[in-house]
Each structure stands twice: as C-alpha cells, then as structure tokens.
N, C-alpha and C positions, 0 to 999 in steps of 0.2 A: 638369108639363112642363119647368120650369126644371131640376129635379133630373135628369130623363132626358137633357136636352141636356148637362148637366155631365158625366154618366157617359159619354156618347158621346165628348165631347171628351177626357176622361181616357183612354178606351180608345184613341182615335186617337193621343194623345201617347205612351201606353205602347207602342203598335205602332211608332211612329216611333223611339222610344228603342231598342227591340229591334233595329230595322234598323240604326241607327247603331252599336250595340254590336257587332252581327255584322260590319259593315263594318270597324270598328276592329280586331276580333280577326283577321279575314282579312288586313288590311293589316299588322298586327304579325307574323303568321306568315310572310307573304311577305318582309318585311324581315329576319326572323331567318334564313330559308332562304337569302336572297341573301348576307347577311353570312357565314353558315356556309360557303357555297360558296366565297366569295372567301378567307375566312380559315381554310379547312379544314386546311391545313398547319400553321398556327399552333396550332390546337387539338390536332393530333397532337403537336407539340413540347411543349405543356403536359402531355399524357398521358405523353410520354417523360420529362419532368422529374419528374412525379409518381411514375413507376416508380423513378427514381433515389432519390427520397425514401423510397419504400416499402422499397427495398433497405437503405438506411442504418438505417432504423427497425427493420427485421427483424433485421439484424445486431446493432443496439443491444439489442433484446429478448433475444437469445441471450446477449450479454455480461452484461446485467443479471441474468439468471437464474443464470448460472454463477458470476459473481464477487460477486454481492450489492452491486454498486456502485450509486450513485444514478443516476437517469435522465440527468442532465446529463453525468456522467463517462462513462457507458456510451455515450452518443451521440458524445461527443468521441473516445473510443477507437475507436468504429466507423468514423468518418470518417478518422481518422488512420491506423488500421491498413489500411484499404482503399488509401489513397494510398501507404503504405509498401510494401505487397505489390506494387502495380502498378509502383512505381519500381524495386524490386529485380528483378522479372521483366524489365523493360526494360533494366536495367543488365547482367544476366547474358546475356540472350538477344538483346539489341538488335543487336549487331554480326553475330551469326550470321544472324539473320533478314534484316538488310539485305543481306548478301552473297547469300543464297539468293533473295531477291526480285529483285535485279538479275540473277542468273543465270537465274531463271525468265523474266524479261522478255526476255532475249536469246535464250533457247532456244525460247520459245513460237512465234515465226513459223516456225522450222524444223520444229517439231513439227506445226504445222498443215499445212505442205507435205507432210510425210511421210504424214500422215493422208489428204490429198487423193490422193496417189499410190496408196496402198493401196485407196482407194475406187474410183479410176478403173480398177483392174484387173478389176472386175466390172461387169456391165450395169446392175444396180440402183444401184450406187455412182455410175456415170456419170450416171444420171438424176437422182440426188440433187444431184450437182455442177452439172448443167445448171440446176436450179431456183434455185441460188444464183448467178445471173448478176450482172453489175455493178450493174444496176438494183435487183435484190432485195437485194444486199449493202448498197447505199446506204440503201435503206429500212430495213433491219435496223439499220444504224448509227444512223440518226436515231431509231428506236424505242428503242434502248438508251440513247442520250443523254437522251431525254425521260424514260425510266424512272428513270434515276439523277439527274436534275436535281432541285434542291431550291429552297426559297424564297430563301435567302440564301447558297447555295453550301454544300458539305459542311462546310467548316471553320466557317462562320458558324452553321450549324444546330447543330453540336456545342457551340460556345460558348454559344449560347442555351439549349440543353437542360441543359448542365452548370450554368449559373447558376440556371436555374429549379429544378433539383434541389437546389441548395444553399439557395436561399430557402425552398423548401417544407420542407426538412429542419430549418432553423434555427428556424422558428416555424410549425408545422403547425396549431396550434389556432386561430390568427387566421383562417386560410383556411377551416377547418371551421366556425368560429362565424359567419364571413361568409356561408357558404352557408345555415346554419341560420336566420339572420336573415330570409332571404327566404321561409322556410317558415312557415305558420300554426302556432299552438300545438298544435292537435290533431294535427298531422302531424310534430312534432319528434321524437318517439320513433321513429316509423317511419323518418324520415330518418336518424337516428343508426344504427339497425339496418342500413339499406341501405348506409351508408358503411362500417360495420364489416365487413359481408359482402363488399363490393367490395375492401376492403383485404386481407382474408383470402385472397380469390381471387387477387389480384395477387401477394401474397407466395408463394402456392403456385406460380404460373406462373414467377415469377422464380427461385425455388429450383430448380425442375425444369430451367429453361433453363440456369442457371449450372452445375449438376452435369452436364447433358448436354453442354454446350460443352467443359468440362474433360475429361470421359471420352472424347468423340469425338476431341478434339485429341490426347490421349495415345495412344489406340488406333491411330489412323491413322498418326501420326508414328512410333510404335514399330514397328508392323507393316511400314511401308514401308522403314524403316531396316534391318530384319532381312533383307529381300530386296534390299537395296542399290539402292533407287530414289533418285535424286538429289533434293535439295531436299525431303526428307521432312518437315522441320519446318514449312516454309511451307505445304505441302499439308495438313498436319494442322491448322494455324491457319485455313486457308481452309475446311476441312470443319467445324471448330468454329464459326467465325463464321457460316457459312451455316446452322447448326443453328437460328439465330434464325428462319429461315423454314421452318415445318413443311411436310412433303410435298415441296415444290419444292426446298428447300435441299439435301436429300440427293442429288437427281439432279444439280443444278448443281455440287455439290462433287466429284462423281465424274469430271466431264468433264476437268479439267486433269490429274488423276492418270492416267487411262486413256490420254489423248493422249500424255503423257510416256512411259508404259510402252510404247506402240506403237513408239517410236523404238528400243527395245531388241529386243523381239520380240512376236509376237502372243500367245504363251503367257504372257508376263509381263503383258501387258495384261489377259488373262483373270484371272490371279491377283490383280492389283490391283483389278479390278472385284469379285471375290469378297470381298476384304478390306473394301472399302467397304460392300458389301451386308450382310455378317455384322456388322460394327461398328455400322452404323445400326440393324439389326434388334435387336441385343442392347440397345442404349441406348433405342430408341424403344418396344419391346414388353415389356421386362422391367424396366428401371431407372426410366424416366420415369413409368410408371403407379403405381409404388410411392410416388413423391415427390408426385404430383399428386392425392393423396387429398383435400386441402383445396380443390381447384379444381373448378369445374363440369365434368362429363363432357360435352365438346363433341363432337357428331357429326362424323366426318371430312368428310362431304360438305358440311356447313354451314361447316366451317372452310375448306375449299378455295374455296367460293363467296365467302366473306367476303374471302379473300386476293385473288381475281381482281378483285372489286369495288374493294377498297382499292388494288390495284395500278394500276387504271385511273384512280382518283381522285387518288392521291398518290404513285405510284411505289414505290421501294424502302422508304421509311419507312412507307408505308401497309401494305405486306405484312408488315413486321416487327411492326407494332403491331396487325395484324388480329385476332390471337387474344385479347389482353387487351381490346381494344375490343369484340369479340363477347361476351366474358365479362361485361363491364359491361352491355351491352345486354340480355343474357339475364336477368341479375339484376334489372334495372329492370323488364323485362316481367313477370317472375315475381312480384315484390313488389307492383307497382302494378296489374297486370291479372289474371294467372292466379289468384293467391290470393284476390283480390276476387270473381272469378267463381265459384270453388269455394265460398267462404263463402256467397254468395247461393244 
C-alpha cells in the first residue's frame, strides 16, 4: 500500500513538474516574441552589419586567392581598398552629383505639375487626380514618412550598421564561437554547416546586388545621356540604389525619369520608359541569374510577399533586407525541418 501511495505521489509531482515546464516554455516564448517585436529594427541592423562583414570577407577571400597573401593582410587590403574606391568615386563624381541633385530637387515640382496638366487632359486622368485630393495626399505623405522612418534616424542607423560591420569583420570567430557555445555537442557540426551555408548564400546575394547596381547605374546613366535627358547621372544612381529592392525597385526607379522626360515630350517619355524596361530586363533576367548560382532559388511570389510583410514591419530597411532574411529562414527550415522529415 505504501509503495502504491508513493508511486501516485511521484506521478502527481511529475505531472505538476510538466505543467510548470510547459508554463515556463510558453512564458519564455512570449517574452522572446515581445522583445523581438520591440527590437525588430535592431535585429535588422545586426543583419545589415553582418552583410557588410560578409562583403569584406568575400573580397578578402578573392584577394587571398589571387595574391597568396596571409588572411590578415588580405582582410586589411579588402577594407582599405573598399574605402579608397569609395573616396575616389566621391571625389571625382561628388560635385557633379551634388549639382544634379539640387537641379532635380528644383525641377521635380515643375515636372509633377506638367504631369498633372497632361493627366487632366483626359477623363481617366482627371479621375486619377480627383482620387489624390488634399486628404489623400496628406495620408500618403504620412505613410511615406512612416515608411522611411527608422529607429535612430537615417544617419544614426548608418553609423550603427557601419560600426557593427567593422566589429563583425575584425573578429568574426568570437561571434561564431559564441553562438556555437549555446548549441549542444551533438548539434555543433550541423550548426557549423548551417552557418557556412548561410554565409555562402549571403555572399551570392551581395555579389549579385553589387554587380546589378553597377550595371544598372551605368546603363541608365549612359543611355539617358545619349538622348540628352538632363540629370542622367543622378537618375542612374537612383535606379542603381533602388535595385536593392527587387520587383518594386525597378518600377520606383522609372518614375522620376519618365516624369522628367514628359517635360520634353511624350515620345521622349516613351523612349525613356523603354530604356528602363530593357536595362532592368537585361540585368534581372540574364546577368543576375548567372551570378546567383550559389544562392537559393527564391520563388518570385514568396519574395514579393516577404517584402510586403517586411515593409509593414520595418519600412524601407525591412524591404531591402527581405531577400537575405528570407534566404536565411529557408535555409534554417530546410536544415532543421525538411531534411529531418525526409530522413524519417
């Protein structure tokens, strides 16, 4: 009898312990979700800093292979060379860009007015203009401001991301080893494999983005200069910068160029639109796929959905980092869930 009573008491204690364990796990998950929600922009800045580190290490790998230098000197040359190239570009192009940006800022209001006048000439255009009443315009302005707002302001975010990138670049092993310390011994090899796979995927994304940005900038700026469109260099830089936003960036980049061309003539605007479409098609459908072989093949619909979700959660920074974040999530799901299911 005593033994049976003791077994019942032990079972009750075990059941109570399980309940408390479950409550503790749920409470921990709720705390993690709340913290992640509040600090989501911070996590994105950490990811952006990691991408800068991946870029420096990727360039360091290339320098190390080509020159046979030691890892330390290859990384030093990678960082120094990047800043030197950036400084030289700003030195030679800075004054021209500054003048064209000021000119574009002064011209844009007149361009918008010309566009409104052309729209008002047709019935459909007049209906479109009616939808953009003062109230709608105010709401749109607030939406745009919220979209481009950041945690610490644009300059503050850039400083934080830059410093994080430098810290991650200077001593990446300490951060990797810190993550591995949290993983059980039986899972360390898998964790190393996942981190290597994520690093390879991010390098592929960065390489494709950098090449795409450079090519789009050169193609748009050169083509618009040939047909004598003013401020061609700035329009090319805008198109190249917006290449960071897949799908939506190409459409947004075309708007200022077409609006500016409308001030010249409708035929010029059509030619400019064709230039943007052809340039984006060549880079997106021919060149980028050749570079992105090392990266996961992301479905376009899934990419667009992730951009919309990230845009709502974190504005412009979220949209820019939506693709690498989606790539990381797919790798984690594949390694931790899909492969395990297939093995079973």
